[in-house]
ZAMARGU-4260 file (C-alpha; in steps of 0.2 Angstrom, whole numbers, plus 5000, padded with zeros to 4 digits):
<rodrens>
0) 4811/5078/5011 | 4815/5065/4998 | 4821/5048/5004 | 4840/5044/5001 | 4844/5033/4987
5) 4852/5016/4990 | 4868/5022/4983 | 4868/5037/4994 | 4865/5026/5009 | 4879/5014/5004
10) 4891/5029/5002 | 4886/5036/5019 | 4889/5019/5026 | 4906/5018/5017 | 4911/5035/5023
15) 4907/5031/5041 | 4916/5014/5040 | 4931/5023/5033 | 4932/5035/5047 | 4930/5021/5060
20) 4944/5012/5051 | 4955/5028/5051 | 4953/5029/5070 | 4960/5012/5072 | 4974/5014/5060
25) 4980/5030/5069 | 4979/5019/5086 | 4990/5006/5077 | 5002/5019/5070 | 5005/5025/5088
30) 5007/5007/5094 | 5020/5004/5081 | 5030/5019/5085 | 5030/5014/5104 | 5035/4996/5100
35) 5049/5002/5088 | 5056/5014/5101 | 5058/4999/5112 | 5065/4989/5098 | 5053/4975/5098
40) 5055/4972/5080 | 5055/4953/5080 | 5042/4949/5093 | 5023/4949/5090 | 5014/4965/5095
45) 4996/4968/5099 | 4987/4979/5087 | 4968/4984/5086 | 4957/4976/5073 | 4955/4989/5059
50) 4937/4984/5055 | 4923/4996/5052 | 4914/4993/5069 | 4918/5008/5081 | 4913/4996/5095
55) 4926/4983/5091 | 4939/4981/5104 | 4947/4965/5098 | 4966/4963/5096 | 4976/4956/5082
60) 4994/4950/5085 | 5008/4951/5072 | 5026/4957/5070 | 5030/4975/5067 | 5038/4971/5050
65) 5022/4962/5045 | 5011/4977/5051 | 5023/4988/5041 | 5021/4978/5025 | 5002/4979/5027
70) 5003/4998/5029 | 5013/5001/5014 | 4997/4999/5004 | 4984/5013/5010 | 4969/5002/5006
75) 4975/4987/5016 | 4969/4984/5034 | 4971/4970/5047 | 4954/4963/5053 | 4948/4948/5062
80) 4942/4934/5050 | 4924/4937/5054 | 4925/4956/5052 | 4926/4957/5033 | 4913/4967/5024
85) 4912/4958/5007 | 4903/4973/4999 | 4917/4984/5002 | 4933/4974/5004 | 4941/4958/4998
90) 4953/4946/5008 | 4971/4947/5000 | 4979/4937/5014 | 4973/4924/5027 | 4982/4921/5043
95) 4976/4911/5058 | 4971/4926/5069 | 4968/4939/5056 | 4966/4943/5038 | 4972/4957/5027
100) 4958/4965/5017 | 4959/4977/5003 | 4946/4991/5002 | 4939/4994/4985 | 4927/5006/4977
105) 4921/5021/4988 | 4929/5013/5003 | 4945/5011/4994 | 4945/5030/4989 | 4941/5035/5007
110) 4955/5024/5014 | 4967/5033/5003 | 4961/5050/5008 | 4961/5046/5026 | 4978/5038/5027
115) 4988/5046/5041 | 5004/5043/5031 | 4998/5052/5016 | 5003/5070/5018
</rodrens>
């Protein structure tokens, strides 16, 4: 069996990361629905960090309207500041407790494909 190329390994890693992030995004979608049903639109809400690590259990606090603004772009995710993967994402907004990252390349393609709001 031939060893996998660095590009293939990078793509596999990006695919796994995208799947992990999609899980966290689905959790946050559900949290948003629950909070909206209680009309907590102006208060901060706890969301899960949408980083690539499936072991991550950290929370990010922001308003529902801010989360919705991030979600309008399928390649944008909320993550803790030290959870950024520079080889797959760039920071597009910095806040004290979290950053908004934009996935690019293969990771961006997978984020669009796995977006629960798309279709």
